[in-house]
ZAVEX-639714 format. One record per residue: residue in three letters; x, y, z of N, C-alpha, C, O, CB in turn. Coordinates in steps of 0.2 Angstrom, whole numbers, plus 5000, padded with zeros to 4 digits. Glycine has a CB too. Layout:
// ZAVEX-639714
ALAXYZXYZXYZXYZXYZ/...
// end
This chain:
// ZAVEX-639714
UNK500449945000500050005000500450065000500950075004499550005006/UNK500350114996500650174996500150234996499750244992501150184989/UNK500250275001499850335003500150405002500750415004499550325010/UNK499850444998500050514997499550564998498950544997500450524990/UNK499650625000499150675001499350734996499850764996499150705008/UNK498850744991498950794986498550854988497950854991498750774979/UNK498850914988498550974989498551024983499051044980498851014995/UNK497951034980497851074974497451134975496851134976497551024968/UNK497751194974497451254975497151284969497451264963497951304978/UNK496651324969496251354964496051424966495851434971495751304961/UNK496051464961495751534962495051534962494651574959496051584957/UNK494751494967493951494967493851484975494251484979493751424963/UNK493151484976492951474983492651404983492551374978492451524985/UNK492651374989492351304990491651304987491451254984492351284997/UNK491251354989490551354986490551354979490051324976490151414989/UNK490951394976490951404968491151334965490851314960491451454966/UNK491651304968491851234965491351184966491451134962492551214969/UNK490851184970490351134971489951134964489851074961489751164976/UNK489951184960489651184953490151174948490051134944489351254952/UNK490751204949491351194944491551124943491651104938491851234946/UNK491551084949491851014948491350964944491550924941492050984955/UNK490650984945490150944942490150954934490150914930489450964945/UNK490251024933490251044926490851014922490850984917490251114925/UNK491451014926492150994923492150924921492350904916492651014927/UNK491850884926491950804926491450784920491650744916491750774932/UNK490850814920490350794914490650814907490650774903489750824915/UNK490950874907491150894900491750854898491850834892491250964900/UNK492250844903492850814901492650734899492950714894493350814907/UNK492250704903492150634901491850624894491950584891491650604907/UNK491350674892491050674886491550684880491550644875490550724885/UNK492050734881492550744876492950684875493250674869492950804878/UNK493150654880493650594880493350524879493750484879494050594886/UNK492750524878492350454877492250454869491950494866491750454881/UNK492350394867492250374860492350304858492750274861492650424855/UNK491950284853492150214850492150164855492650124855492750214846/UNK491650154860491650104864492150114870492150064875491850044861/UNK492450164871492950174876492750244880492550294876493650174874/UNK492850244886492650304890492350294896492450244899492250354885/UNK491950344898491650334905490850324904490450374902491750404909/UNK490650264906489850254906489650264913489850244918489750184904/UNK489150304914488750324920488250274921487750264917488450394920/UNK488250224926487850174927487250194932486650184931488150114930/UNK487450234937486950254942487150324945487750334946486850204947/UNK486750374946486850434949486250454952485750484950487050494943/UNK486250444959485650454963485850494970486350484972485350384965/UNK485350534972485450554979485450494984485150444983484850604981/UNK485850514989485950454994486050485001486350545002486650414992/UNK485750455006485750485013486150435017485950375018485050495015/UNK486650465021487050425025486850455033486850515034487850435024/UNK486850405037486650425044487150465048487050505052486550365048/UNK487850465045488350505048488450565045488550625048488950465049/UNK488450565038488650625034488050665031488150715028489050605028/UNK487450635032486850675029486750655022486950605019486950745030/UNK486450705018486250695012486850705007487150755008485650735010/UNK486850655002487450664997487150634990486650634989488050634999/UNK487650614986487550594980487950524979488550524980487650644974/UNK487650474976487950414975488050404967487550414963487650354978/UNK488650384965488750374958489150314956489650304960489150444954/UNK488950274952489350214949489550224942489050244938488950154951/UNK490150214940490350224933490750164931491050134936490750294933/UNK490850154925491250104922491750144917491450174913490850044918/UNK492350134918492850164914493150114909493550064912493450204918/UNK492950114903493150064898493850084896494050134893492650054892/UNK494350034896495050054895495449994891496049994891495450054901/UNK495049954887495349894884495949914880496449884880494849854880/UNK495849964875496449984871496950014874497550024871496150034865/UNK496950034880497450064884497950014887498450034890497150114889/UNK497749954887498149904890498649874885498549884879497649844892/UNK499249854888499749824883499449764880499049734882500449814887/UNK499849744874499549684870499549624874499049584873500049674864/UNK500049604879499949544882499449544887499149494888500649534886/UNK499149604890498649604894497949594890497549564892498649664898/UNK497949624884497349624880497149544878496649534877497349664874/UNK497749504878497649444876497349394881497049344879498349414874/UNK497349414887497049374893496449404896496149374900497549364898/UNK496249474895495749504898495149494894495149484888495849574900/UNK494549504897493949504892493949554887494249604888493249504897/UNK493549544882493549594876493249664879493549714877493149574871/UNK492749664883492549724886492849724893492549694898491749724887/UNK493349764894493649774900493549844903493649894900494449764899/UNK493349844910493249914913493449914920493449864923492549934912/UNK493549974923493649984930493050014933492650054930494250034931/UNK492749984938492150004942492350054947492750044951491849944945/UNK492050114946492150174951491550184955490950204951492450234947/UNK491550184961490950204965491150264970491650264973490750144970/UNK490650304970490750374973490150394977489650384975490950424968/UNK490350424983489850454988490050524989490650534992489750404994/UNK489650574988489950634988489450674993488850684992489850674982/UNK489750694999489450735004489850805004490150825010489450705011/UNK489850834999490250894998490150945004489550965006490050934992/UNK490750965007491450965004491850905007492450915008491751035006/UNK491550855009491850795011491650735006491050715006491750775018/UNK492150705003492050654998492550594998493150605000491950684991/UNK492350534995492850484994492650444988492050444986492850435001/UNK493150414984493050374978493450314979493950314981493250414972/UNK493050254977493450194977493450164970492850164967493150144982/UNK493950144967494050114961494350044961494850034965494450154956/UNK494049994958494249924958494149894951493849924947493949884963/UNK494549844950494549804943494449734944494849704948495249824939/UNK493949704941493749634943494349594940494449534943493149614939/UNK494749614935495249574932495849574937496249524937495449594925/UNK495949624941496449634946496249644953496149694955496949694944/UNK495949584956495649594962496049624968495849644973495349524965/UNK496749614967497149644972497349714971497849744974497849604973/UNK497049744966497249814964496649864966496049844965497349824957/UNK496749924969496249964971496550034972497150044974495849944978/UNK496150084971496350154972495750184977495150184975496450194966/UNK495950214982495450244987495650324988496250334990495450214994/UNK495250364986495350434986494850474991494250474990495350474979/UNK495150504996494750535001494850615000495450635000494850515009/UNK494350654999494450724998494050775003493550755005494150734991/UNK494450825004494150875008494250945005494850955003494350875016/UNK493850995005493951055002493951115007493451105012493451074997/UNK494351155007494351215012494551275008494951275004494851195018/UNK494351335011494551395008495151425011495151465016493951455010/UNK495751395009496351415011496851395006496651365001496551385018/UNK497551405007498051395002498451335003499051325001498551455001/UNK498051285006498451215007498851215014499351185014498851205002/UNK498651255019499051265025498751225030499051225036498951335027/UNK498251185030498051145035498351075035498251025031497251135034/UNK498851065040499251005040498850945044499150895044499851015043/UNK498350965047497950915051497250895048496850865052497850935058/UNK497150915042496450905039496250825039495650815040496450935032/UNK496750785038496650715038496850675045496950615045496950675032/UNK496850715050497150685057496750625059497050575061497150745062/UNK496050625058495650575060495750515056495750455058494950595061/UNK495750525049495850475044496450435044496550375043495650495037/UNK497050475045497650445045497850395051498150345049498250505045/UNK497650415057497750365062498450345063498650285063497250305062/UNK498850395063499650395064499950355058500550345058499750355070/UNK499650355052499950325046500350375043500150435043499450295041/UNK500950355040501350405037501150415030500850375026502050385037/UNK501250475027501050495020501450545018501750595022500250505019/UNK501650555011501950605008501550665006500950645003502450575002/UNK501650725007501250785005501550804999502150824999501250835011/UNK501150814994501350844987500850894985500250894985501250784982/UNK501150954984500751014982500751014974501250994971501151084984/UNK500251024971500151024964499951094962499451124964499550974961/UNK500351124957500251194955499951184948500251164943500951234954/UNK499251204947498851204941499151244936498951234930498151214943/UNK499551294937499851334932500551324930500651324924499751414934/UNK500951294934501651294933501951224933502551214931502051334937/UNK501551174935501751104935501751074928501251094924501351064940/UNK502151034926502151004919501550964918501450924923502850974918/UNK501250964912500750924910500950884904501350914900500050964909/UNK500850824903501050784897500850824891500250844891500650714897/UNK501250824886501150864880500550844877500150884874501750854876/UNK500350784877499750764873499050784876498550784873499750684873/UNK499150814882498550844885498550914885498050954887498450814892/UNK499050944882499151024883498651054878498651034872499851044881/UNK498351104880497951154876498051224877498051244883497151134876/UNK498251264873498451334874497851374878497951414882498551374867/UNK497251354876496651384879496651374887496251404891496051374876/UNK496951314889496951294896497551304899497651284905496751224896/UNK498051344896498651364899498551424904498451474902499251384894/UNK498551404911498351454916498851514917498751564920498151424922/UNK499451504914499951564914499751614909500051674910500651534912/UNK499251604905499051654900498251664900498051714897499251634893/UNK497951624904497151634904496951684909497151684915496851564906/UNK496451724907496151774911495351764910495151764905496351844910/UNK495051754916494351744916493951814914494151864918494051714922/UNK493551814909493151874908492651894913492551954915492851874901/UNK492351844916491751854920491951864927491651904931491251794920/UNK492551834929492751844936493351884937493551914942492951774939/UNK493751904931494351944931494851914935495351944937494152014934/UNK494851844936495351814939495851784934495651764928495151754944/UNK496551784936497051764931497351834928497051884929496851714925/UNK497851824925498351774924498651754930498851794934498851794918/UNK498851684931499151664937499951664936500251634932498951584938/UNK500251714940500951724940501351674944500951644949501151794942/UNK501951664944502351624948502251654955502251714957503151634947/UNK502151604960501951614967501251644968501151674973502451674969/UNK500851624963500151654964499751634970499251664972499751634958/UNK499951574973499551544979499651594985499251594989499851474980/UNK500251634985500351674991499951734990499851774996501051684991/UNK499751754985499451824984498651824981498351864982499851864979/UNK498451764979497851754976497251764981497251724986497751694972/UNK496751794979496051794983495551804978495551844973496051864988/UNK495051754978494951704983495451644981495651644976494251684984/UNK495551604986495851544985495551484989495351494995496651554986/UNK495551424986495351364990495851304988496251314984494651344987/UNK495751254992496251194991495851134991495451124996496751194997/UNK495951084987495751024987496250974990496850964987495550994979/UNK496050944996496550904999496350834997495750814999496550915007/UNK496750794995496650724992497050674995497650674994496650724985/UNK496850634999497250575002497150514998496550484998496950565010/UNK497650494994497550444989497950384992498550384993497850464983/UNK497650324992497950264994497850214988497350194986497550235000/UNK498450184986498550144980498750074983499250074986498950164974/UNK498450024981498649954983498649904977498249904973498049924988/UNK499249874976499349824971499749764974500349764974499649854965/UNK499349724978499749674982499949614977499649554978499249644987/UNK500449624973500749574969501449564970501849614969500549584961/UNK501749514973502449514974502849524968502749494963502549444977/UNK503349564969503849584964503649644960504049664956503849524959/UNK503049664960502749714956502449774960502349824958502249694951/UNK502349754967501949804971502249874971501849924970501949774978/UNK502849884973503149944974503149984967502950044967503849944977/UNK503449954962503449984956502750014953502750064951503749944951/UNK502249964953501649984951501250034955500950084952501149924950/UNK501350034961501050084966501350154965500950204965501050064973/UNK501950154964502250224962502050244956501950304955503050214963/UNK502050204951501850224944501150254944500950304941501950164939/UNK500650214947499950234948499850304951499550344949499550184951/UNK500250314956500250384960500450434955500150494955500750384966/UNK500950424951501150474946500650484941500550544939501850454942/UNK500250434939499750444934499150484937498850524934499450374931/UNK498950464944498450504947498650574948498150614947498350464954/UNK499250594949499450664950499350694943499050754944500150664952/UNK499450674938499350704931498650714930498350764927499650664926/UNK498250664932497450664931497250724936496750764933497150594934/UNK497450724942497250784946497450854943497050894944497450774953/UNK498050854941498250914938497850934932497650994932499050914936/UNK497650894928497250914922496550934924496350984921497250854917/UNK496250894928495550904930495450974933495051014932495350854934/UNK495950994938495851054941496051114937495751164937496351054947/UNK496551104932496651154927496051174923495851234922497251134922/UNK495751124921495151134916494551164920494151204918494851064914/UNK494451144927493951174931493951254931493451284930493951144938/UNK494651274931494651354931494651374924494451434923495351374935/UNK494951344919495051364912494351374909494151414905495451314908/UNK493851334912493151334909492651374914492051374913492851264909/UNK492951414919492551444924492051494921491451494923493051484928/UNK492151524915491651574912491051534909490551564908491951614906/UNK491151464908490551424906490151404911489551394910490851364902/UNK490351404917489951374923489851424928489351404933490251314925/UNK490151474929490151514935489451544936489251564942490651574934/UNK489051554931488351584932487851534933487251544934488151624926/UNK488051464933487551414933487251404941487651414945487851344931/UNK486651384941486351364948486451294948486651254944485651384948/UNK486351264954486451194955485951154951486051104948486351174963/UNK485351174950484851144946485051144939484951094935484151174947/UNK485351194937485551204930486151154928486151124923485751274928/UNK486651154933487251104932486951034933487250994929487751124937/UNK486451014937486250954937485950934931485950874928485750944943/UNK485550974927485250964921485750954916485750904912484751014919/UNK486250994916486850984911487150924912487350884907487351044912/UNK487250904918487550834920487150774917487450734914487650834928/UNK486550784918486050724916486050724908486150664906485350734918/UNK486050774905486050774898486650754895486750704890485850844895/UNK487250774898487950754895488050684897488350644893488450794898/UNK487850654903487950584904487550544900487850494897487750574911/UNK486950554898486650514893486950514886486950464883485850534893/UNK487150574884487450584878488150544878488350514872487650654876/UNK488550544883489150504884489050434883489450404880489550524890/UNK488550404887488450334886488250314879488450264877487850314891/UNK487850354876487750334869488350344864488450304860487150384866/UNK488750394866489350404862489850344862490150324857489750464864/UNK489950314868490350254868490050184867490350134867490650254875/UNK489350194865489050134862488750084868488650024866489450094858/UNK488550114874488250074879487550104880487550164880488750064885/UNK487050064882486450094883486150054889485750014889485950074877/UNK486350084895486150054902485450084903485150124899486650074907/UNK485150064908484450094910484550174911485050194912484150064916/UNK483950204909483950274910484250304916484150274922483250304909/UNK484750354916485050384921484550424925484150464922485650424919/UNK484450414931483950454935484350494940484650474945483450404938/UNK484250564940484450604945483850634949483550684947484850664943/UNK483550594953482850604956482850654962483450674965482550544958/UNK482250674964482250714969482250684976482450714981481550754969/UNK482050614976482050574982482650544984482950504980481450524982/UNK482950554990483650524991483550454993483050434995483950564997/UNK484050414991484050344993484150335000484450375003484550304989/UNK483850285003484050265010484750245011485050215006483450215013/UNK484950245017485650225018485750155018486350125017485850245025/UNK485250115018485250035017485250015010485349965008484750005021/UNK485050065005484950044998485650044995485649994990484550104995/UNK486150074997486850074994487350065000487250105005486950134990/UNK487750024999488350015004488950045002489150034996488349945007/UNK489350075006490050095004490150165007489750195011490050104996/UNK490750185007490950245010490750315006490450305001491750255010/UNK490750365010490650435006491150445001491650415001490650495011/UNK490950484996491450484990491550554987491050594987491350434986/UNK492150554983492250614979491950614972491850554970492950634979/UNK491850664969491650664962492250624958492850634960491550734959/UNK492050584953492550544950493050584947492950644944492250494945/UNK493650554946494150584942494050584935493950524933494850554944/UNK494150634931494050634924494450584920495050584922494050704921/UNK494250564915494650514911495050564906494750604903494250464907/UNK495650544905496050574900496250534894496450474895496750604903/UNK496250554888496550514882496950564878496950624880495950484878/UNK497250544873497750584869497350644866496850634863498050544864/UNK497650694866497450754863497650754855498150714854497650824866/UNK497350794851497550794844498350804843498550854847497150834840/UNK498650774838499350794837499450864835500050884836499550744832/UNK498950894833499050964830499151014836499351074835498450984826/UNK499050994842499151034848499851034850500150984852498651014854/UNK500251084849500951084850501051124857500651164859501351114844/UNK501651114860501751144866502351194865502851184862501951094871/UNK502251264867502751304866503451284870503351254875502651374869/UNK503951284866504651254869504851294875505251274879505151254863/UNK504651354876504951394881504551394888504651434892504951474879/UNK504051344888503651344894504051314900504351254899503051294892/UNK504151344905504451314911504051264914503451284916504751374916/UNK504251204915503851154918504251114923504851104922503551114913/UNK503851084928504151044932504050964930503650954926503951044939/UNK504450924933504450854930503850824931503550824937505050814934/UNK503550784926502950744927503050674927503650644927502550774921/UNK502450634926502450564926502750534920502750564914501850534927/UNK503150474920503350444914502750414910502250414913503850384916/UNK502850404904502350384900502150314900501650294899502450404893/UNK502650274902502650204902502950174908503350204911502850164895/UNK502750104909503050074915503250004912502849964910502550064921/UNK503849984912504149924909504049864914504249874920504849924907/UNK503649814912503549754916503949694914504249694909502849734916/UNK504049644919504449584917504149554911503549564909504449534923/UNK504549504907504249474902503649434903503549404908504849424899/UNK503149434898502549394899502649324899503149294897502049424894/UNK502049284900502049214899502249194892502049234888501449184902/UNK502449134891502649114884502049124879502149144873502849044884/UNK501449114881500849114877500749184874500549194868500249104880/UNK500949234878500949304876501549324871501449354866500849354882/UNK502049294873502649314870502649284862502949314858503349284873/UNK502249224862502249194855501849244850501849234844501849134855/UNK501549294853501149344848501649394846501449444843500549374852/UNK502249394848502749434845502949494849503249544847502449464839/UNK502849484856503049544860503649524864503549474868502449554865/UNK504149554863504849534867504849574873505249554877505349554862/UNK504549624874504549664880503849694881503449704876505049714881/UNK503649714887502949734888503049804892503449814896502549684892/UNK502549844890502449904894501749914896501249904892502749964890/UNK501649934902500949954904500850024903501150064907500849934912/UNK500450044898500350114897499650134900499150114899500350134890/UNK499750174905499150194909498850264907499250314907499250194916/UNK498250274906497950334904497550354910497550324915497550334898/UNK497250404910496850434916496250394917496250334916496750504915/UNK495750414919495150394923495250334927494850304930494650384918/UNK495950314928496050294935495750344939495950404938496850274937/UNK495450344943495150394946495550444948495950494948494850374951/UNK495250414950495050444952494550464955494050494957495050464951/UNK494650454954494250454954494050494953493450504954494150444956/UNK495850504952495650494952495350554949494750544947495650464955/UNK496750524955496650524954496250524953496050514948496850514954/UNK495350634955494950634958493950684956493550684961495450644962/UNK490850734944490150744945490050744953490550734956489750684943/UNK489550764955489450764962489350694964489150674969488750804964/UNK489650664959489650594960490250564962490350504962489450564953/UNK491850664961492450684962492550654959492150644955492750694966/UNK493350594958493350614956493850614955494050654951493150644957/UNK493050734955493450764954493550744954493550694950493750794954/UNK494050744961494150724960494250714957494450654957494050704961/UNK494750504954495050494953494850524954495150574954495250474952/UNK493150564952493050564953493150584953493350614948493050564954/UNK493150584957493150604954493150634957492950664962492950594951/UNK493950644948494250654947494050704950494450754951494350644941/
// end
């Protein structure tokens, strides 16, 4: 098990981000879903918890078959997906992601939001229970993002919001920006396979970090699109986009219901959760990155694994790489469904 705490600041308030993260996750999932792959929303319902009160339960399937290395595709089902379950009691959320093909693999993201610049060192004091974790600050403007995800319109070093007049974000912006909020995400990755555990858990954390960076960048880059929305309006946008996304990837589950009546606490079991982490796929090759952009080191693109079994090798693969794309959650890695959140995102 490898645990890290990510702190991602944004030039928003916690109340504003309640709308922003719902909008961002829905739009991003729709953009990145196509041809049988992407994020299918299976369930999105109000949910009431005896301890946390009323929230929102969301279950999603993240289809990733083409993202797997060839040796893995040879042994997994043709329709391969990660199941993400999320319970959101904003501003307190958690997302759990698991894969039926890898029962010893899981990602757990617990999220709390506060109106500060990431200065609360004890925000997870109860949850940690004396467990050690590494604290990682993520800068949405100046941390390096994989080039295939870069869009000039989402580069926050140059973006200025017309409706809020926030931005451009200069070096050191977290020390001077008002308003400012922080997403605190406690991420636990487990991959209990001897010989691969440390390497895979470290690699997944690097991928989760990039997912969180991209999702929070987009939440602010799209602020002029959602800042005037009410909760009812963003819920309607969420419902419409979720149905369109399900059809886009070619799955037709029962109609998504975002109902007025909350589910009872016995109807669904599981922890509270963050909005799912948005799924990332390759951006068009035409999107180029300015060479003079100062960036910090990001995640590697691939992870080299040991030689596969002979049956896989006979298919012509002399070495194997596990290429991981986002919507590990996140959840995640991190809808009112986080997240952002991988959860969302």
